[in-house]
N, CA, C and O atoms as a GROMACS GRO file, in nm:
protein
  636
    1UNK      N    1   7.934   8.169  12.127
    1UNK     CA    2   8.061   8.234  12.103
    1UNK      C    3   8.159   8.131  12.046
    1UNK      O    4   8.174   8.022  12.100
    2UNK      N    5   8.226   8.168  11.937
    2UNK     CA    6   8.322   8.079  11.874
    2UNK      C    7   8.457   8.082  11.943
    2UNK      O    8   8.477   8.152  12.043
    3UNK      N    9   8.546   8.005  11.888
    3UNK     CA   10   8.682   8.000  11.939
    3UNK      C   11   8.747   8.138  11.926
    3UNK      O   12   8.740   8.197  11.818
    4UNK      N   13   8.810   8.192  12.032
    4UNK     CA   14   8.868   8.326  12.024
    4UNK      C   15   8.980   8.333  11.921
    4UNK      O   16   9.064   8.243  11.913
    5UNK      N   17   8.980   8.440  11.844
    5UNK     CA   18   9.081   8.459  11.740
    5UNK      C   19   9.129   8.603  11.743
    5UNK      O   20   9.049   8.696  11.753
    6UNK      N   21   9.260   8.620  11.735
    6UNK     CA   22   9.319   8.753  11.727
    6UNK      C   23   9.426   8.752  11.619
    6UNK      O   24   9.497   8.653  11.600
    7UNK      N   25   9.437   8.863  11.551
    7UNK     CA   26   9.554   8.886  11.468
    7UNK      C   27   9.662   8.937  11.563
    7UNK      O   28   9.635   9.027  11.643
    8UNK      N   29   9.781   8.881  11.556
    8UNK     CA   30   9.893   8.927  11.637
    8UNK      C   31   9.987   9.003  11.545
    8UNK      O   32  10.024   8.954  11.438
    9UNK      N   33  10.026   9.123  11.587
    9UNK     CA   34  10.112   9.206  11.504
    9UNK      C   35  10.222   9.268  11.589
    9UNK      O   36  10.212   9.276  11.712
   10UNK      N   37  10.328   9.311  11.520
   10UNK     CA   38  10.442   9.376  11.585
   10UNK      C   39  10.476   9.503  11.508
   10UNK      O   40  10.450   9.514  11.389
   11UNK      N   41  10.534   9.598  11.578
   11UNK     CA   42  10.584   9.720  11.517
   11UNK      C   43  10.703   9.767  11.596
   11UNK      O   44  10.722   9.728  11.711
   12UNK      N   45  10.784   9.852  11.534
   12UNK     CA   46  10.901   9.896  11.607
   12UNK      C   47  10.949  10.034  11.572
   12UNK      O   48  10.941  10.079  11.458
   13UNK      N   49  10.999  10.101  11.674
   13UNK     CA   50  11.070  10.227  11.657
   13UNK      C   51  11.217  10.190  11.643
   13UNK      O   52  11.283  10.156  11.741
   14UNK      N   53  11.268  10.198  11.521
   14UNK     CA   54  11.404  10.156  11.490
   14UNK      C   55  11.492  10.280  11.480
   14UNK      O   56  11.460  10.373  11.405
   15UNK      N   57  11.602  10.282  11.553
   15UNK     CA   58  11.694  10.396  11.554
   15UNK      C   59  11.825  10.358  11.488
   15UNK      O   60  11.866  10.242  11.490
   16UNK      N   61  11.892  10.459  11.430
   16UNK     CA   62  12.026  10.436  11.376
   16UNK      C   63  12.129  10.499  11.470
   16UNK      O   64  12.092  10.555  11.573
   17UNK      N   65  12.256  10.491  11.436
   17UNK     CA   66  12.362  10.540  11.524
   17UNK      C   67  12.360  10.691  11.542
   17UNK      O   68  12.417  10.742  11.638
   18UNK      N   69  12.294  10.763  11.452
   18UNK     CA   70  12.281  10.909  11.465
   18UNK      C   71  12.157  10.949  11.546
   18UNK      O   72  12.133  11.067  11.567
   19UNK      N   73  12.078  10.849  11.593
   19UNK     CA   74  11.960  10.879  11.672
   19UNK      C   75  11.835  10.906  11.589
   19UNK      O   76  11.730  10.938  11.645
   20UNK      N   77  11.846  10.893  11.459
   20UNK     CA   78  11.727  10.911  11.373
   20UNK      C   79  11.642  10.785  11.380
   20UNK      O   80  11.691  10.678  11.416
   21UNK      N   81  11.513  10.800  11.346
   21UNK     CA   82  11.420  10.687  11.350
   21UNK      C   83  11.369  10.656  11.210
   21UNK      O   84  11.356  10.743  11.125
   22UNK      N   85  11.340  10.529  11.190
   22UNK     CA   86  11.302  10.476  11.060
   22UNK      C   87  11.150  10.479  11.043
   22UNK      O   88  11.077  10.427  11.127
   23UNK      N   89  11.105  10.539  10.934
   23UNK     CA   90  10.963  10.537  10.900
   23UNK      C   91  10.946  10.486  10.758
   23UNK      O   92  11.033  10.503  10.672
   24UNK      N   93  10.831  10.423  10.735
   24UNK     CA   94  10.794  10.377  10.602
   24UNK      C   95  10.666  10.448  10.562
   24UNK      O   96  10.580  10.474  10.645
   25UNK      N   97  10.655  10.478  10.434
   25UNK     CA   98  10.532  10.539  10.383
   25UNK      C   99  10.449  10.428  10.320
   25UNK      O  100  10.483  10.376  10.213
   26UNK      N  101  10.341  10.394  10.387
   26UNK     CA  102  10.250  10.289  10.341
   26UNK      C  103  10.161  10.346  10.231
   26UNK      O  104  10.121  10.462  10.237
   27UNK      N  105  10.129  10.265  10.130
   27UNK     CA  106  10.038  10.314  10.027
   27UNK      C  107   9.897  10.341  10.080
   27UNK      O  108   9.820  10.413  10.017
   28UNK      N  109   9.863  10.284  10.196
   28UNK     CA  110   9.728  10.302  10.252
   28UNK      C  111   9.720  10.403  10.365
   28UNK      O  112   9.621  10.476  10.375
   29UNK      N  113   9.821  10.410  10.450
   29UNK     CA  114   9.809  10.490  10.573
   29UNK      C  115   9.908  10.605  10.581
   29UNK      O  116   9.905  10.679  10.679
   30UNK      N  117   9.992  10.623  10.484
   30UNK     CA  118  10.094  10.727  10.493
   30UNK      C  119  10.211  10.682  10.579
   30UNK      O  120  10.237  10.562  10.590
   31UNK      N  121  10.280  10.777  10.640
   31UNK     CA  122  10.399  10.746  10.721
   31UNK      C  123  10.362  10.670  10.846
   31UNK      O  124  10.262  10.699  10.912
   32UNK      N  125  10.445  10.570  10.878
   32UNK     CA  126  10.427  10.489  10.999
   32UNK      C  127  10.558  10.418  11.031
   32UNK      O  128  10.650  10.417  10.949
   33UNK      N  129  10.566  10.360  11.150
   33UNK     CA  130  10.682  10.280  11.186
   33UNK      C  131  10.665  10.142  11.120
   33UNK      O  132  10.553  10.100  11.095
   34UNK      N  133  10.776  10.073  11.092
   34UNK     CA  134  10.764   9.942  11.027
   34UNK      C  135  10.706   9.836  11.119
   34UNK      O  136  10.720   9.843  11.242
   35UNK      N  137  10.639   9.738  11.058
   35UNK     CA  138  10.582   9.629  11.134
   35UNK      C  139  10.476   9.557  11.054
   35UNK      O  140  10.450   9.591  10.938
   36UNK      N  141  10.415   9.456  11.116
   36UNK     CA  142  10.310   9.381  11.048
   36UNK      C  143  10.271   9.258  11.127
   36UNK      O  144  10.305   9.244  11.244
   37UNK      N  145  10.198   9.169  11.061
   37UNK     CA  146  10.142   9.053  11.127
   37UNK      C  147  10.247   8.944  11.150
   37UNK      O  148  10.338   8.922  11.070
   38UNK      N  149  10.231   8.878  11.264
   38UNK     CA  150  10.313   8.763  11.300
   38UNK      C  151  10.256   8.642  11.226
   38UNK      O  152  10.136   8.618  11.228
   39UNK      N  153  10.344   8.567  11.161
   39UNK     CA  154  10.300   8.450  11.087
   39UNK      C  155  10.287   8.329  11.179
   39UNK      O  156  10.344   8.328  11.288
   40UNK      N  157  10.214   8.229  11.136
   40UNK     CA  158  10.193   8.107  11.214
   40UNK      C  159  10.328   8.044  11.244
   40UNK      O  160  10.411   8.024  11.155
   41UNK      N  161  10.350   8.011  11.372
   41UNK     CA  162  10.474   7.947  11.415
   41UNK      C  163  10.591   8.042  11.436
   41UNK      O  164  10.702   7.997  11.465
   42UNK      N  165  10.568   8.172  11.421
   42UNK     CA  166  10.676   8.270  11.430
   42UNK      C  167  10.670   8.341  11.566
   42UNK      O  168  10.562   8.372  11.615
   43UNK      N  169  10.786   8.366  11.626
   43UNK     CA  170  10.788   8.442  11.750
   43UNK      C  171  10.788   8.592  11.719
   43UNK      O  172  10.813   8.633  11.606
   44UNK      N  173  10.759   8.672  11.820
   44UNK     CA  174  10.744   8.817  11.801
   44UNK      C  175  10.872   8.884  11.753
   44UNK      O  176  10.868   8.970  11.665
   45UNK      N  177  10.985   8.845  11.809
   45UNK     CA  178  11.113   8.907  11.773
   45UNK      C  179  11.148   8.876  11.627
   45UNK      O  180  11.185   8.966  11.551
   46UNK      N  181  11.136   8.750  11.589
   46UNK     CA  182  11.163   8.712  11.450
   46UNK      C  183  11.068   8.781  11.354
   46UNK      O  184  11.107   8.822  11.245
   47UNK      N  185  10.942   8.795  11.395
   47UNK     CA  186  10.843   8.861  11.310
   47UNK      C  187  10.881   9.007  11.286
   47UNK      O  188  10.870   9.056  11.174
   48UNK      N  189  10.924   9.077  11.390
   48UNK     CA  190  10.960   9.217  11.373
   48UNK      C  191  11.083   9.230  11.283
   48UNK      O  192  11.088   9.315  11.195
   49UNK      N  193  11.182   9.145  11.306
   49UNK     CA  194  11.302   9.149  11.220
   49UNK      C  195  11.264   9.124  11.074
   49UNK      O  196  11.312   9.193  10.984
   50UNK      N  197  11.178   9.026  11.050
   50UNK     CA  198  11.135   8.994  10.914
   50UNK      C  199  11.058   9.110  10.851
   50UNK      O  200  11.085   9.148  10.738
   51UNK      N  201  10.963   9.166  10.926
   51UNK     CA  202  10.882   9.275  10.873
   51UNK      C  203  10.968   9.397  10.839
   51UNK      O  204  10.950   9.458  10.734
   52UNK      N  205  11.061   9.431  10.927
   52UNK     CA  206  11.149   9.546  10.900
   52UNK      C  207  11.233   9.519  10.776
   52UNK      O  208  11.248   9.607  10.692
   53UNK      N  209  11.286   9.400  10.765
   53UNK     CA  210  11.367   9.364  10.647
   53UNK      C  211  11.283   9.371  10.520
   53UNK      O  212  11.328   9.426  10.419
   54UNK      N  213  11.162   9.316  10.523
   54UNK     CA  214  11.074   9.317  10.406
   54UNK      C  215  11.037   9.459  10.364
   54UNK      O  216  11.036   9.490  10.245
   55UNK      N  217  11.006   9.543  10.461
   55UNK     CA  218  10.956   9.677  10.430
   55UNK      C  219  11.065   9.778  10.402
   55UNK      O  220  11.042   9.876  10.330
   56UNK      N  221  11.186   9.757  10.458
   56UNK     CA  222  11.289   9.862  10.451
   56UNK      C  223  11.423   9.815  10.396
   56UNK      O  224  11.503   9.898  10.354
   57UNK      N  225  11.449   9.684  10.395
   57UNK     CA  226  11.576   9.634  10.346
   57UNK      C  227  11.686   9.627  10.450
   57UNK      O  228  11.797   9.583  10.417
   58UNK      N  229  11.661   9.668  10.574
   58UNK     CA  230  11.768   9.669  10.674
   58UNK      C  231  11.748   9.560  10.779
   58UNK      O  232  11.637   9.512  10.802
   59UNK      N  233  11.858   9.523  10.842
   59UNK     CA  234  11.858   9.427  10.952
   59UNK      C  235  11.865   9.503  11.083
   59UNK      O  236  11.932   9.606  11.094
   60UNK      N  237  11.794   9.452  11.183
   60UNK     CA  238  11.786   9.521  11.311
   60UNK      C  239  11.811   9.426  11.427
   60UNK      O  240  11.807   9.304  11.413
   61UNK      N  241  11.837   9.487  11.542
   61UNK     CA  242  11.838   9.416  11.669
   61UNK      C  243  11.719   9.468  11.748
   61UNK      O  244  11.700   9.589  11.760
   62UNK      N  245  11.638   9.377  11.800
   62UNK     CA  246  11.522   9.414  11.879
   62UNK      C  247  11.565   9.429  12.024
   62UNK      O  248  11.630   9.341  12.079
   63UNK      N  249  11.528   9.542  12.085
   63UNK     CA  250  11.567   9.572  12.223
   63UNK      C  251  11.447   9.555  12.317
   63UNK      O  252  11.404   9.442  12.343
   64UNK      N  253  11.393   9.664  12.367
   64UNK     CA  254  11.289   9.661  12.469
   64UNK      C  255  11.147   9.655  12.412
   64UNK      O  256  11.119   9.704  12.303
   65UNK      N  257  11.060   9.592  12.490
   65UNK     CA  258  10.916   9.600  12.466
   65UNK      C  259  10.868   9.733  12.524
   65UNK      O  260  10.895   9.762  12.641
   66UNK      N  261  10.799   9.813  12.445
   66UNK     CA  262  10.754   9.944  12.491
   66UNK      C  263  10.603   9.952  12.509
   66UNK      O  264  10.555  10.033  12.589
   67UNK      N  265  10.528   9.870  12.436
   67UNK     CA  266  10.382   9.880  12.446
   67UNK      C  267  10.312   9.754  12.398
   67UNK      O  268  10.362   9.679  12.315
   68UNK      N  269  10.192   9.734  12.455
   68UNK     CA  270  10.104   9.626  12.414
   68UNK      C  271   9.967   9.692  12.390
   68UNK      O  272   9.920   9.772  12.470
   69UNK      N  273   9.906   9.655  12.277
   69UNK     CA  274   9.784   9.725  12.234
   69UNK      C  275   9.679   9.626  12.189
   69UNK      O  276   9.710   9.524  12.127
   70UNK      N  277   9.553   9.657  12.220
   70UNK     CA  278   9.440   9.575  12.176
   70UNK      C  279   9.345   9.662  12.096
   70UNK      O  280   9.294   9.762  12.146
   71UNK      N  281   9.322   9.624  11.970
   71UNK     CA  282   9.218   9.688  11.890
   71UNK      C  283   9.100   9.592  11.892
   71UNK      O  284   9.103   9.489  11.825
   72UNK      N  285   8.997   9.626  11.967
   72UNK     CA  286   8.885   9.536  11.989
   72UNK      C  287   8.767   9.564  11.896
   72UNK      O  288   8.658   9.510  11.915
   73UNK      N  289   8.788   9.648  11.796
   73UNK     CA  290   8.682   9.678  11.699
   73UNK      C  291   8.647   9.551  11.622
   73UNK      O  292   8.735   9.486  11.564
   74UNK      N  293   8.521   9.516  11.620
   74UNK     CA  294   8.476   9.403  11.541
   74UNK      C  295   8.406   9.456  11.416
   74UNK      O  296   8.332   9.554  11.421
   75UNK      N  297   8.430   9.388  11.306
   75UNK     CA  298   8.366   9.426  11.179
   75UNK      C  299   8.367   9.303  11.089
   75UNK      O  300   8.420   9.198  11.125
   76UNK      N  301   8.307   9.317  10.972
   76UNK     CA  302   8.303   9.208  10.876
   76UNK      C  303   8.392   9.240  10.757
   76UNK      O  304   8.412   9.356  10.722
   77UNK      N  305   8.446   9.134  10.696
   77UNK     CA  306   8.519   9.151  10.571
   77UNK      C  307   8.424   9.206  10.465
   77UNK      O  308   8.305   9.224  10.490
   78UNK      N  309   8.477   9.232  10.349
   78UNK     CA  310   8.398   9.288  10.240
   78UNK      C  311   8.282   9.198  10.199
   78UNK      O  312   8.187   9.245  10.136
   79UNK      N  313   8.288   9.069  10.233
   79UNK     CA  314   8.177   8.978  10.197
   79UNK      C  315   8.056   8.995  10.289
   79UNK      O  316   7.952   8.932  10.268
   80UNK      N  317   8.069   9.079  10.393
   80UNK     CA  318   7.963   9.106  10.491
   80UNK      C  319   7.916   8.981  10.565
   80UNK      O  320   7.804   8.978  10.616
   81UNK      N  321   8.001   8.878  10.571
   81UNK     CA  322   7.968   8.754  10.641
   81UNK      C  323   8.080   8.716  10.737
   81UNK      O  324   8.054   8.681  10.852
   82UNK      N  325   8.203   8.722  10.690
   82UNK     CA  326   8.318   8.674  10.765
   82UNK      C  327   8.367   8.779  10.863
   82UNK      O  328   8.397   8.892  10.823
   83UNK      N  329   8.373   8.744  10.992
   83UNK     CA  330   8.422   8.843  11.089
   83UNK      C  331   8.574   8.864  11.078
   83UNK      O  332   8.649   8.769  11.056
   84UNK      N  333   8.616   8.989  11.093
   84UNK     CA  334   8.758   9.023  11.097
   84UNK      C  335   8.804   9.006  11.242
   84UNK      O  336   8.741   9.061  11.332
   85UNK      N  337   8.912   8.933  11.265
   85UNK     CA  338   8.958   8.914  11.403
   85UNK      C  339   9.003   9.046  11.465
   85UNK      O  340   9.048   9.137  11.396
   86UNK      N  341   8.990   9.055  11.596
   86UNK     CA  342   9.046   9.169  11.667
   86UNK      C  343   9.197   9.155  11.666
   86UNK      O  344   9.250   9.050  11.630
   87UNK      N  345   9.269   9.261  11.706
   87UNK     CA  346   9.415   9.261  11.696
   87UNK      C  347   9.480   9.283  11.832
   87UNK      O  348   9.431   9.359  11.915
   88UNK      N  349   9.592   9.215  11.852
   88UNK     CA  350   9.681   9.240  11.964
   88UNK      C  351   9.816   9.276  11.903
   88UNK      O  352   9.870   9.201  11.822
   89UNK      N  353   9.869   9.392  11.942
   89UNK     CA  354   9.993   9.442  11.882
   89UNK      C  355  10.097   9.469  11.989
   89UNK      O  356  10.064   9.511  12.100
   90UNK      N  357  10.222   9.445  11.954
   90UNK     CA  358  10.334   9.467  12.044
   90UNK      C  359  10.427   9.570  11.981
   90UNK      O  360  10.466   9.555  11.865
   91UNK      N  361  10.462   9.673  12.056
   91UNK     CA  362  10.553   9.776  12.008
   91UNK      C  363  10.689   9.762  12.075
   91UNK      O  364  10.699   9.757  12.198
   92UNK      N  365  10.794   9.754  11.994
   92UNK     CA  366  10.930   9.736  12.044
   92UNK      C  367  11.020   9.852  12.003
   92UNK      O  368  10.989   9.926  11.910
   93UNK      N  369  11.130   9.865  12.073
   93UNK     CA  370  11.238   9.952  12.032
   93UNK      C  371  11.345   9.864  11.969
   93UNK      O  372  11.366   9.751  12.012
   94UNK      N  373  11.412   9.916  11.867
   94UNK     CA  374  11.515   9.839  11.801
   94UNK      C  375  11.623   9.929  11.745
   94UNK      O  376  11.607  10.051  11.740
   95UNK      N  377  11.732   9.867  11.704
   95UNK     CA  378  11.845   9.942  11.649
   95UNK      C  379  11.890   9.882  11.517
   95UNK      O  380  11.884   9.761  11.497
   96UNK      N  381  11.934   9.969  11.428
   96UNK     CA  382  11.989   9.927  11.299
   96UNK      C  383  12.116   9.847  11.320
   96UNK      O  384  12.202   9.885  11.399
   97UNK      N  385  12.128   9.736  11.250
   97UNK     CA  386  12.253   9.659  11.247
   97UNK      C  387  12.326   9.686  11.115
   97UNK      O  388  12.443   9.723  11.115
   98UNK      N  389  12.254   9.668  11.003
   98UNK     CA  390  12.318   9.685  10.872
   98UNK      C  391  12.212   9.692  10.764
   98UNK      O  392  12.094   9.668  10.787
   99UNK      N  393  12.257   9.725  10.644
   99UNK     CA  394  12.170   9.724  10.528
   99UNK      C  395  12.147   9.862  10.470
   99UNK      O  396  12.172   9.964  10.535
  100UNK      N  397  12.097   9.863  10.348
  100UNK     CA  398  12.063   9.987  10.278
  100UNK      C  399  11.911   9.995  10.265
  100UNK      O  400  11.845   9.895  10.240
  101UNK      N  401  11.858  10.114  10.281
  101UNK     CA  402  11.714  10.133  10.270
  101UNK      C  403  11.665  10.104  10.129
  101UNK      O  404  11.723  10.150  10.031
  102UNK      N  405  11.557  10.025  10.122
  102UNK     CA  406  11.490   9.997   9.996
  102UNK      C  407  11.340   9.995  10.018
  102UNK      O  408  11.294   9.968  10.129
  103UNK      N  409  11.265  10.023   9.914
  103UNK     CA  410  11.119  10.019   9.924
  103UNK      C  411  11.069   9.880   9.887
  103UNK      O  412  11.145   9.794   9.842
  104UNK      N  413  10.939   9.860   9.907
  104UNK     CA  414  10.876   9.732   9.875
  104UNK      C  415  10.731   9.760   9.836
  104UNK      O  416  10.690   9.875   9.827
  105UNK      N  417  10.655   9.654   9.814
  105UNK     CA  418  10.512   9.670   9.785
  105UNK      C  419  10.439   9.731   9.904
  105UNK      O  420  10.333   9.792   9.888
  106UNK      N  421  10.494   9.714  10.024
  106UNK     CA  422  10.432   9.767  10.146
  106UNK      C  423  10.485   9.904  10.185
  106UNK      O  424  10.433   9.966  10.278
  107UNK      N  425  10.588   9.952  10.115
  107UNK     CA  426  10.649  10.080  10.152
  107UNK      C  427  10.691  10.156  10.026
  107UNK      O  428  10.789  10.121   9.961
  108UNK      N  429  10.616  10.259   9.994
  108UNK     CA  430  10.647  10.336   9.873
  108UNK      C  431  10.763  10.433   9.896
  108UNK      O  432  10.822  10.484   9.800
  109UNK      N  433  10.795  10.458  10.022
  109UNK     CA  434  10.910  10.541  10.058
  109UNK      C  435  10.959  10.496  10.195
  109UNK      O  436  10.880  10.458  10.281
  110UNK      N  437  11.091  10.501  10.214
  110UNK     CA  438  11.154  10.461  10.341
  110UNK      C  439  11.261  10.564  10.372
  110UNK      O  440  11.347  10.592  10.288
  111UNK      N  441  11.256  10.622  10.496
  111UNK     CA  442  11.354  10.726  10.529
  111UNK      C  443  11.382  10.728  10.678
  111UNK      O  444  11.302  10.684  10.760
  112UNK      N  445  11.501  10.783  10.710
  112UNK     CA  446  11.537  10.813  10.848
  112UNK      C  447  11.495  10.957  10.878
  112UNK      O  448  11.516  11.046  10.795
  113UNK      N  449  11.435  10.979  10.996
  113UNK     CA  450  11.390  11.111  11.036
  113UNK      C  451  11.445  11.146  11.174
  113UNK      O  452  11.472  11.059  11.256
  114UNK      N  453  11.462  11.274  11.197
  114UNK     CA  454  11.495  11.322  11.330
  114UNK      C  455  11.379  11.284  11.423
  114UNK      O  456  11.262  11.291  11.385
  115UNK      N  457  11.414  11.243  11.546
  115UNK     CA  458  11.312  11.199  11.642
  115UNK      C  459  11.203  11.304  11.663
  115UNK      O  460  11.085  11.269  11.674
  116UNK      N  461  11.242  11.431  11.669
  116UNK     CA  462  11.143  11.535  11.698
  116UNK      C  463  11.054  11.569  11.578
  116UNK      O  464  10.960  11.647  11.593
  117UNK      N  465  11.080  11.513  11.462
  117UNK     CA  466  10.998  11.537  11.342
  117UNK      C  467  10.907  11.418  11.310
  117UNK      O  468  10.805  11.434  11.244
  118UNK      N  469  10.944  11.301  11.357
  118UNK     CA  470  10.876  11.178  11.316
  118UNK      C  471  10.728  11.175  11.354
  118UNK      O  472  10.644  11.136  11.272
  119UNK      N  473  10.696  11.215  11.474
  119UNK     CA  474  10.557  11.206  11.521
  119UNK      C  475  10.464  11.291  11.436
  119UNK      O  476  10.349  11.252  11.413
  120UNK      N  477  10.510  11.406  11.389
  120UNK     CA  478  10.426  11.495  11.310
  120UNK      C  479  10.389  11.435  11.174
  120UNK      O  480  10.292  11.479  11.113
  121UNK      N  481  10.464  11.339  11.127
  121UNK     CA  482  10.439  11.279  10.996
  121UNK      C  483  10.329  11.174  10.998
  121UNK      O  484  10.271  11.142  10.894
  122UNK      N  485  10.300  11.119  11.114
  122UNK     CA  486  10.202  11.011  11.126
  122UNK      C  487  10.062  11.070  11.142
  122UNK      O  488  10.039  11.154  11.229
  123UNK      N  489   9.971  11.026  11.056
  123UNK     CA  490   9.835  11.081  11.055
  123UNK      C  491   9.733  10.995  11.128
  123UNK      O  492   9.642  11.049  11.192
  124UNK      N  493   9.746  10.863  11.121
  124UNK     CA  494   9.648  10.775  11.186
  124UNK      C  495   9.658  10.789  11.338
  124UNK      O  496   9.766  10.770  11.393
  125UNK      N  497   9.547  10.823  11.407
  125UNK     CA  498   9.555  10.852  11.551
  125UNK      C  499   9.607  10.736  11.636
  125UNK      O  500   9.683  10.760  11.730
  126UNK      N  501   9.568  10.612  11.605
  126UNK     CA  502   9.617  10.500  11.688
  126UNK      C  503   9.765  10.476  11.666
  126UNK      O  504   9.836  10.439  11.759
  127UNK      N  505   9.813  10.497  11.542
  127UNK     CA  506   9.956  10.484  11.515
  127UNK      C  507  10.035  10.597  11.579
  127UNK      O  508  10.146  10.577  11.626
  128UNK      N  509   9.976  10.715  11.580
  128UNK     CA  510  10.041  10.831  11.642
  128UNK      C  511  10.059  10.807  11.792
  128UNK      O  512  10.166  10.836  11.847
  129UNK      N  513   9.956  10.754  11.858
  129UNK     CA  514   9.967  10.724  12.002
  129UNK      C  515  10.073  10.618  12.028
  129UNK      O  516  10.152  10.630  12.122
  130UNK      N  517  10.076  10.513  11.945
  130UNK     CA  518  10.176  10.408  11.964
  130UNK      C  519  10.316  10.461  11.938
  130UNK      O  520  10.410  10.425  12.010
  131UNK      N  521  10.332  10.546  11.838
  131UNK     CA  522  10.462  10.607  11.810
  131UNK      C  523  10.507  10.694  11.927
  131UNK      O  524  10.623  10.690  11.967
  132UNK      N  525  10.415  10.772  11.982
  132UNK     CA  526  10.447  10.858  12.097
  132UNK      C  527  10.495  10.772  12.215
  132UNK      O  528  10.591  10.807  12.283
  133UNK      N  529  10.428  10.659  12.238
  133UNK     CA  530  10.468  10.568  12.346
  133UNK      C  531  10.613  10.523  12.328
  133UNK      O  532  10.690  10.519  12.424
  134UNK      N  533  10.648  10.488  12.205
  134UNK     CA  534  10.784  10.439  12.179
  134UNK      C  535  10.886  10.553  12.188
  134UNK      O  536  10.995  10.533  12.240
  135UNK      N  537  10.851  10.669  12.137
  135UNK     CA  538  10.943  10.783  12.145
  135UNK      C  539  10.968  10.827  12.289
  135UNK      O  540  11.078  10.870  12.323
  136UNK      N  541  10.866  10.817  12.373
  136UNK     CA  542  10.874  10.863  12.512
  136UNK      C  543  10.902  10.749  12.610
  136UNK      O  544  10.889  10.768  12.731
  137UNK      N  545  10.938  10.632  12.561
  137UNK     CA  546  10.958  10.516  12.647
  137UNK      C  547  11.059  10.547  12.758
  137UNK      O  548  11.169  10.597  12.732
  138UNK      N  549  11.019  10.517  12.882
  138UNK     CA  550  11.105  10.543  12.997
  138UNK      C  551  11.129  10.418  13.082
  138UNK      O  552  11.172  10.427  13.197
  139UNK      N  553  11.102  10.303  13.023
  139UNK     CA  554  11.121  10.178  13.096
  139UNK      C  555  10.990  10.116  13.143
  139UNK      O  556  10.990  10.001  13.187
  140UNK      N  557  10.881  10.189  13.133
  140UNK     CA  558  10.750  10.138  13.173
  140UNK      C  559  10.668  10.108  13.047
  140UNK      O  560  10.652  10.194  12.961
  141UNK      N  561  10.618   9.986  13.038
  141UNK     CA  562  10.540   9.943  12.922
  141UNK      C  563  10.399  10.002  12.930
  141UNK      O  564  10.338  10.003  13.036
  142UNK      N  565  10.349  10.049  12.816
  142UNK     CA  566  10.212  10.101  12.806
  142UNK      C  567  10.121   9.990  12.756
  142UNK      O  568  10.157   9.916  12.664
  143UNK      N  569  10.003   9.978  12.817
  143UNK     CA  570   9.898   9.893  12.762
  143UNK      C  571   9.780   9.984  12.728
  143UNK      O  572   9.735  10.064  12.810
  144UNK      N  573   9.732   9.971  12.605
  144UNK     CA  574   9.618  10.053  12.562
  144UNK      C  575   9.521   9.965  12.485
  144UNK      O  576   9.561   9.888  12.398
  145UNK      N  577   9.395   9.978  12.517
  145UNK     CA  578   9.290   9.909  12.444
  145UNK      C  579   9.202  10.014  12.379
  145UNK      O  580   9.166  10.114  12.442
  146UNK      N  581   9.168   9.992  12.253
  146UNK     CA  582   9.094  10.094  12.179
  146UNK      C  583   9.009  10.031  12.070
  146UNK      O  584   9.020   9.912  12.039
  147UNK      N  585   8.925  10.114  12.013
  147UNK     CA  586   8.846  10.080  11.895
  147UNK      C  587   8.879  10.185  11.788
  147UNK      O  588   8.921  10.296  11.819
  148UNK      N  589   8.858  10.147  11.663
  148UNK     CA  590   8.884  10.240  11.554
  148UNK      C  591   8.755  10.276  11.481
  148UNK      O  592   8.653  10.208  11.492
  149UNK      N  593   8.764  10.384  11.406
  149UNK     CA  594   8.656  10.433  11.318
  149UNK      C  595   8.526  10.456  11.392
  149UNK      O  596   8.430  10.385  11.364
  150UNK      N  597   8.518  10.549  11.483
  150UNK     CA  598   8.622  10.644  11.518
  150UNK      C  599   8.717  10.587  11.625
  150UNK      O  600   8.683  10.493  11.697
  151UNK      N  601   8.836  10.646  11.632
  151UNK     CA  602   8.936  10.604  11.730
  151UNK      C  603   8.888  10.643  11.869
  151UNK      O  604   8.859  10.760  11.896
  152UNK      N  605   8.881  10.543  11.956
  152UNK     CA  606   8.834  10.565  12.093
  152UNK      C  607   8.914  10.478  12.188
  152UNK      O  608   8.906  10.355  12.182
  153UNK      N  609   8.991  10.540  12.276
  153UNK     CA  610   9.067  10.468  12.378
  153UNK      C  611   8.975  10.446  12.497
  153UNK      O  612   8.913  10.541  12.546
  154UNK      N  613   8.965  10.322  12.543
  154UNK     CA  614   8.881  10.299  12.660
  154UNK      C  615   8.954  10.236  12.777
  154UNK      O  616   8.896  10.216  12.884
  155UNK      N  617   9.083  10.205  12.759
  155UNK     CA  618   9.163  10.158  12.872
  155UNK      C  619   9.309  10.188  12.841
  155UNK      O  620   9.359  10.157  12.733
  156UNK      N  621   9.374  10.249  12.937
  156UNK     CA  622   9.518  10.276  12.922
  156UNK      C  623   9.584  10.264  13.057
  156UNK      O  624   9.539  10.322  13.155
  157UNK      N  625   9.694  10.186  13.061
  157UNK     CA  626   9.766  10.167  13.186
  157UNK      C  627   9.915  10.158  13.159
  157UNK      O  628   9.957  10.117  13.051
  158UNK      N  629   9.992  10.196  13.257
  158UNK     CA  630  10.136  10.173  13.256
  158UNK      C  631  10.159  10.047  13.338
  158UNK      O  632  10.111  10.036  13.451
  159UNK      N  633  10.234   9.951  13.281
  159UNK     CA  634  10.254   9.825  13.354
  159UNK      C  635  10.402   9.790  13.358
  159UNK      O  636  10.440   9.687  13.415
   0.00000   0.00000   0.00000
């Protein structure tokens, strides 16, 4: 067994003063909450702020941690030799500070949605579950471990 490696990622349910939530339309996955990989030497909070700014053009304040997720699916890159690291993801709640919505290479569309409409727009099952956790956050953090293709949850706890 080699040295353990994980991709660390962050995502966030970002709200504005009207209570709407921010979604980005990814060219690959459709509608989702903003987020992405944490860079080397970067903390989770800074990573989420950076990712939201890159994908949407707005500045945010990061509030509560709502969920921690492990995608333990192992697979190979397209070269069929190099293993793809498993992922550990952190879901946060955040609030808009300032800025105007803009798109990027990672977001072909960016919009504010009513909270009760946002979940219906997300198609990927693991993203839908993570979005539901953030929308229904009651102060208790969710931990979920799963595999993808097909999506299979094999551990879920409130912590």
